[in-house]
N, C-alpha and C positions, 0 to 999 in steps of 0.2 A: 504494500500500500504506500502510495506517495504521501509524504507528510508536507502539508502546506505551511506557509508562514502565517502569522497571526494578523498582520496589519497591511492590508492591500488597498490600493486605489484602482478602480476600474476607470481608466481615462478615455472616455469616448472622444472621437474626433471625426464626426460626420460633418464634412465640410464641403459646401457647394463649389463646383468648378468655376462659378462666377466670381468668387472672392479672390482678390489679389494678395500677394505677399505672404504666402503660406510658409510659416516658420521664419519669417523675417526678423522676429525679435527673440528667436530661440538662442539661449545661452546655456550650453551644456552644464557648466559648473553650477550656475544659478538654479537650473532645473533640478539637478540632483540634490543640491543643498536645501532647496525648498521642501523636497520630499523627506529628507533626513530630519529636518527641524520638526516636521509633522509626524515623526516616528514611523514613517512608512517604510516597510522593507520588502514590498512587492508591488509592482504596478503593471497593469495590462496596457500595452501600447499597440498602435494601429498599423497594420499593413494595408488593409483595404476596408473602406467604410461603406455605409449604405448608399452613398452617392456613387459607389463604384470606383472612387478615386484611390490611387495607390500612393503611398507616402515615402517611397524609397526608390532607388535606381531599379529599373525593371525593363524587361524586353517587351512588356505588354503596353498597348497604346493608352491604357487607362491611368497612367501616371498623372497626378494633378498638374494641370497646365501652368499653375502659378507657384509650384513648389520651388523654394529658393535654396534648399539644401537637401542632402540625403538624410531626411529628418529621422526616420526610424533607426537608421544605423547610428546616428549621433546620440539619440536618446538611449539606446541600449549600451553604447560605450560608456556614457556618463553614469548610468545607473550601476552597471557592473563594477565600475571603478569604486563605487561606494557600497558594494555588496547589497544592491537592491535587485531583487529578482524581476524578470521582465517577460511574462507570457505575451504572446503576439496574437492580436485580434484579426480575424478574417471573417467578413460577412459571408453568408451563404444565401439565405432566402430572399434578401432584398439587395438589389444592385441596380441603381438607376442608369448607370452608363450602359450596362448590358441590356436593360429593358428598352432603351432607345435604339440600340444597334441591332438587337435581336428580339423584337416583340413577339416573335413566334415561340419563344421559350417561356413565355409567361403562363401562369395558371389560367385555365379557362373554366368558367362555371357551366352549369347544366343547360343554360340558355345559349351557350356559344360565345358569351362575352368574356373578353380578357379581364382579369382581376386587377383592380387598382382604381384610383380616383379618376374622374372624368378629365378630358384633355386640358381643361382650363383651370383645374384645381391642383394644388401641390399635394404631394404624398408619395408613399412607397408603393411599388408594384411588386407582386409576389411571383417568383419564378417556380416553374414546375420541375420537380426533381427527376421526372422521367425524361426530360429533354436533354439535349447535348450541353446545356448550361453547366451541368455538374462536371463535364469533362474540363471545362474552363476553370472551375473552382479547383479541381484536382491539379491542373497544370500550374495555376498560380500559387497554390499551396506548396507544390514541389519546388518552385523557384525560390520561395521564401526560405525553405529548409536548406536548399543548396547554397543560397547566398549567405545566410547567417550561420549555418553549420552548427558548431558547438555552442554558439551564443544563444541558440533557441532554448529557452527554459521551458516553454510550453506553448501550446496553440489553443486559442479560445475560438471555437466556431460558433457563429451566432445565427439566430432565426432558423432553427432546425425543426420546422414543422411544415405540414402540407395541409392546405385547406381544400381547394377544388381539384378534381382529378378527371377533367374532361378534355384536356388538350389532345392533339393527335398522338403525341408520344404516350400519354397515359392510356388512351384508348387502345393503342397497340399492345400495351402491357396487359390490359384486361384480357385481350384476345389471347395473348401468349399464356396467361395463367388459366384460361378457361372460365373466367368469372363474368357475371352479368353486370355491366356498369350501371344498370338501373336499380340494382339491389343495394339498399343502404348498407347492409352488412359487408357486401363486397367492396363498397366505396371506402368504408373504414379499414378493411383489410388492405386495400391498395395504399391508403395513406401510411399505414404502418410499414408496409413493404418498402415503399419509396424512401421513407425517412430512415429506416434501419439499414437499407442497402447503401444509402448515402453515407451514413456513419461508418459502415464497414469500409467503403472505398477510401474515405478520408483518413480513417485510422491506419489502414494499410499504407497509404501514401506517406504519412508521418513516420511510421515505423521503418520504412525502407531507408529513410535518411537518418533518423534519430531514434535510438532505442530507449532513451531515458527521459525525454521531456514529458510534461504533463499534457493531457488531452481532455478537453471538455466540450460538450455540445449543448448549446443553450436554446431552450424553447420558452423561457420565461416561467417555467414551472417544472417540478419534479413530482411524479406520481407513479403508481405501480406499473404503468405501461412502459417504464424505462427498463424493466427487467430483461426482456429479450436482447437488448443492446448494451446492457450494463458492462459487458466485457470490453467494450470499446472506450470506456471512460477510465481515467486514472483517479478521479476525484469528482465531487459534486459541488456546483456553485448554485446557491438558491437565490435567484433574483427575486427580490421582494421589497419594493418601495411602498411603504404603507400609504403614503399620500398619492401614489401614482397608479392607483387602481387595484393594488394588491390588498390593502387594508392591514390593520395591526394583528389580525388573527392568522393571516396567511403563513407568515414565516414559522411561528411556533407549531402550527399543525403540520406543515410540510417537513420541518426539521425533525419532528418526532417520528416521522416515517423514514426520512432519508437516512437518519443515523442507524437504522436497522439494516442497511444494505452493505455494510462492511467497508465503505470508502470514507476517506477523510472529507469533511464538508466545510464549505465556506459560505457564510451568509453574505448576501449582497443587498445593501440599501443604497441610498443616494444622499448627497448633500443638498439636493434640491428641495425647495418648499413644496413643489408639486411632483413633477416626474422628469424623465430623461430629457436632456437637451434644453433645459430652461436656463438660459444664460443669466448670470447675476441673480440667481434665485437661491435663497439660503433658508434651511429649516432651523428652528430653534435649537440651541445647544442641548437642552434637556432631551429633545427627541432623538438627536443623533447619539447621545450618551446611552439612552435607554435601548435603542435598536442594536448598538454594538455590544453592550453588556448582556443583553438577552441572548445574543449569539453565543457568548462564552458560557452562559448558564446552561444552554442546551447542547453544548459540546461542539460548537462550530467555531471556525476562525472568522475573521472580520474582513469585509470588503466594502468600501464606500465609493459610490459612483460620482464622477465629475465629468465635465466636458471641457476639453482644452480649447482655448481661444485660437482662432486661425493663425495668429502671429506666433503661436508656440510658447506663449508666456503663461505661467501658472498664476492663478489669482490668490493673493494673500488672504483675502476675506474668506476664501474657501479653506485654505490650509491651516489657518490659525485655529478654527474650531475643530477640524480633524485632528490637529496636533494635540489639542487638550484632551480629546477623547482617547486618542491612541496612546497618550502618555499613561492614562488610566489602564488601558488594555495591557500595555507592556508591563506595568507594575503587577498585574494579576496573572500573567501568563504561567508562572510556575505552578499555580494551583489549577490550571486549565489544560495543560499539555497532557495528551494521552488519557484524557478522562473518559470514563465509561458511565453511561446513565444507570442509576439504580432504579429499577421500575418493577412493578408487580401487577399492573393492569395493562392489557392490550386492547386497543380500540380498533375494530376492523375499519379500514379505510374504504369508504363506499366508492371511491374513484376506481378501485380495482374492478368494479362491475360496470363501469361506464365506458362507452365507445370513445369519447373524447373528454379531455380534462375540463373541469369547471372551476379550477383553482380552489374554491372553498364551498363545497356543497353544504347545504344547511344542516344535514345530519352530522357531518364532521364538525361544523362550527358549534352546534349545540353541545355535542359530546365534549369538545375541547373546553368550552366555557364552564360547563358544570364540573368536570373533573379538575380543571385547574383551580377554580374557585373553592373546590372542596379539598385542595392541596393533595390530591392523589398523584402518585408518581406513575406515569403511563407513557406508552408508545402508541403510535398508529401502526398497524400491521396489515398484512394481506395473507392470502392462502399459502404463500411460500415461506412465510416467516416461521421460525421455530417457536411454537407456542408454549413449550414446556417451562419457559422462564416466568410465565405469568400465572398468578393465582386466580385472576378473574379475566375473562374476555368479554368485551361489550360488542354486541352486534347492533349498531344504531339504525333503526327505522326501515331500511330498504335493502338489507343483505339477503337477497333471494339466492338459494343454494342449488348448484348443480350437484351431481353425485359425488364428485371429488371433494368439494368443499364440505358437503354434509358428512362425508366419512372423516374428514379432518376434525370437524367440530365434535363428532361423536367420540372419536379416539381421544380427543383432549378431555372430554367429560369422563370417559371411562378410566382415564389415568388420574382422576382426582381433581380436575379443573372445575371452575364455576363459571356460569354463563348468565349475563344480563342481556335480554333480548327485547326489542321494542318494535311495534308496528308490524310491517310485513316481513321483518327479518325472521328467518327460520323457515319460510315457505319454500317449497320446491319450485323449480322453474316452470312446471306445468300449471302452477297455481291451484292445484286441487287440494293441497293440504300441507302440513308441516313435513319437512324432510327428515326431522330428527325423531327418534322413537322416545326420547326422554323429555319432550316438551310437556309442560304441565296442563295442556288443554288440547282440544280438538278444534281445528279450523272450520268455521261455518260460513265464511264469506265476510262481507263488510257489515259494520254496524249500520242500522237503518237511518240514524239521524246524525247530522253534522251542521252546526256544533251540537255536541251533547256534553255531559258533565261527569265528573269523577269524584267520589267520596272515598278518601283513604280510610283504611281500617287497621287496627292492631298496631304492629311495629312500624308499618309504613306511615302511620299517622303521627309518629313521635315529633313533637315540636310544631305541629301543623294544626291550625284551628279547625274544628269540626264544621265542615261546610261541603257543599258540592261545587267543584271548581270546573269552570268552563274549559272544554277541550276544543281548540279552534280547527283542528284537522281531523278528518274521519278516521276512526279506528277499525279494528278487526273484531269480528264476532267469534267468540270461542266458548266452548263448553268445558268446564273443569274436568280434568282427568282424575282417575282414582287416586286418592290421597293428596290431591292438590289443595293448598291453602289459599283462600281468597283474601287478598290484601287490599283490595279496593273494588268498589262496585260502580257500575255505570248507572247514571240517572238520565232519563230521557226528557226532552222538552214536551210541551203540550202538543206541538206539531212542528213539522218542517216549515221553514219560512218560504212562502211562495206568494204570488200576486193574489191568490185566493184567500190566504190567511197568513198574517204576519203580526208580530207584536214588537213595539218599540223600535229603536233605531237600528238594531243589529241582529238580534236573535231572540228566540222565545225562551223564557226562563224554565228551570227544571220543574217537572211535575210529578214524576214517579220513578222509583228504582226499576231498573231493567233486570231481567233474569240472567243477563250475561255479565261476567266479571270484567273489571278493568285491569286488574293486576293479579297474577297467579304466581305461586311458588311451589315447586316440587323438588325436594332434595336441594341440589346445588344450582338450580335453574330458577331465575325470576323472569317473568314475561309481562311486559306492559302491552296492552292491546292498542294503545295509541302511539303515534310517532312523536314521542315527547321531546326528543332532541331537536328535530326540525322545528317543532312548535316553540320551544324555548329560544332557539336562534332567531325566530321571527318576532315574537312578542315579549319574551323575557319575563313572564310571570314567575314570581319566586316559588310558587307551589311546585312547578315542574322540577326545578333544581332540588328542592327539599325532598321530594318524593324519590328522585333518582338516588340522591345521596343516602337516604334511608334504606333503599333497596341494596345499595352497595354495602352498607353497614351490616346487613344480614349475611352477605356473602363474604365480607372482608371486615370482621369485627375489630381487627387490630391492624389498621393501616400503618404504613411506614412513618407518616408524618401526621401529627395532631397539633393544632394551634387554635386559639380563640382570636387571632388577629383579624383585621378587616379582610373581606374577600378580595380586596384590591391588591393584597400582598401575594406575590408569586413566590412559590418555594419549589426549587428543584434540587435534586441530590445526585451527585456524581461520585465516582470512586476512581482513584489513581492507584492501580494495583502495584506499580513499580515503587511507589513511595509508601505503600501500606497505610493509606489514609483515604478518608472520604471528605467531600467538600459540599456543604449546603449553601446554596446561592439564594439570597433574598433580594427581590426586586420590588420596588414600590414607586411606580410611575403610572399616572392615570391619564390616558388620552381622553379628550373631551370633544363633544360635537359643538365647537364654538363657531364654526364657519360652515358655509354651504357645501364646501367640498369634503375632503376626507377628515377623519379625526385629527385633532390638533393637540400638541403636547408642548407646554412651555414651562411649567413650574414643577419643582421637586418638592413633595410634601413629606416631611420626615415622620417616621413612627418611632415611638419610644417604648422601651421595656416589653419587647416582643418575646413572649414565652413560646418555646417549642418543645414538643415531646417526640423523640425520635426512637423508633424501634430498632435497636442495635445493641451489640455487646458494649459493655462499659469501655470507653476509650482510655488510652494511656494519658492523653492530654487533649484539651479542647482550647482553641484560640481563634480570635478574629483575624481575618486577612483582608487587606495586606498589612494591617497594623501590627500583627503578631502579638496582640494583647491576650494573655491567658483569660479563659472564660470558665468560671466555676460551673460545676454540674452536679447533679445528684441522680442516683439510680432509683427508679420506681418500677419494680417488676421487670418486664422486658423492655421498658422504655428508659431513655436517658433524658432528663429534663434540664433545659438551659434557658437562660433569659438573655437576649441580645439587647444591650442598653439602647442602641439607636440604629435605625435604618434610614439613612439619608439617600434615598434613591436606590442604593446598592450596598450590600454587605455580604461578605463570605464568612463562613464559619467552618473551621477545619477540625476534623476528628482524627487524631492519630491512633491507629489500631494498637491494642495492647499485645 
């Protein structure tokens, strides 16, 4: 596994051929010194950008017409002189130069229209990976590797996805494969084939020249569909600009999956107040701090995106805040290197069952929010993950099972695992019933009313007021199995809301209990009839979170972490085996909906006297990091109890093993 550096800048350089003086103010020593002052030890530099322009000496005609120097060569030389690593960026999916010279290589949609903005509007045009365009990418990549030889630290290939598959080249591929291009499943299969074949070709091209450099293919997201091509990667970079369309939940969800794949990971945010390529746009210091420190807490290295000015001069207003954050990162690296997450809950990533990625499906989002706010230690997993490490597996809302997945779940349960299942999760692909023999009920179709209501009972009602709680999404009708315990009941409204009969502004109130249960428990399986995770993600009613956490308490009565701190405190726990210690990371940053765009984060609100109870053997020593201040602790049964005096945004707590 390639080991990445902790402090990277991804230096975009998408520069129009109409702009003069490219690199005219580039000073190699000033460039490298600016990066060093900002504590940067790795920077992605550009060979070819989305405009199709090349920024070094080349035999191809796409060299930027106003390039004043051999820019990439000078950048690499200056950075290597100061031990700054330099992966090289090559665009793939978007190249405006080639789009103009070879429009026949563009993607074509089902109506026969070439993909991209209308002729009089600016924007990128997407190339078809079935076309000869990929031959050009291979040749240009080979030239970079030949030209820079051992100076190539890595290659970053960008825009590695396929949308439309109806070009003449793609249709020829359909015919060759014997697939029907009108079949949506065949279209998805073609997208996968073209993308994975492109990765294979480019990876082989790199390895023919360079056996050791890193290789990454960027599509803006990492999900389970990466598995068939994972061998072409040396590491993973998780592009995730919270303000740029990804949101603050995207990175932690994606990283909790990516870290299970066995490769070193790099989180990637940006310095921009909004998204990529916004010149002179700066996010608040607290936001940049939170985004980078969260990467460390989840086991990733850090990358901050910037866009270089056409003159080649770095912007001090960008690198001063990056430097302040990266000084914090550097100070904490010794407690983050080679860290492994300590987890006991696995959440099935519903993207594994989707033909194309959605970035943050609502079932994933709801599960992430509830488990994080409950301070559970968890990963997102798929059908190829080793489940034996998890005490509980959660199947959120829409995990419909084929025979292979059903066998895996059943084997996990037979080996002593526990299962929390919600909504349509657990159903077989034919929709006739549950695919598992150990489900606590029999499937009878959908519940007749939506919205309907749920009244929790017994242990599920702990800490919850006795009431009927509205369920905004339709649930599943089940009959309890033999020995199943009913933990909640469904209440029906007077009638379904229609033009013939409706009540009040939104829905009809509860009228009567139904004969069908809302939550069942049988052995180590708890089943919710409603899609509670998606519902919580959409409306956030506290009842859904409380009910799920109560259900988890039945399956996991002694979780790894317990605390009475506000739900805004994030707690993650990693272990460094080589140092025989574990590290608890506390983060308290609160993004707010202050503006019409994305969530906004400006202030750091401290917490004081945070008590934690950690299920672990008594440590030899506990201390705060990076302060190295000893922390008193006491042993209470299987838990170690500690109080952290202050959490000002971020605090680490180290437990040295006895």
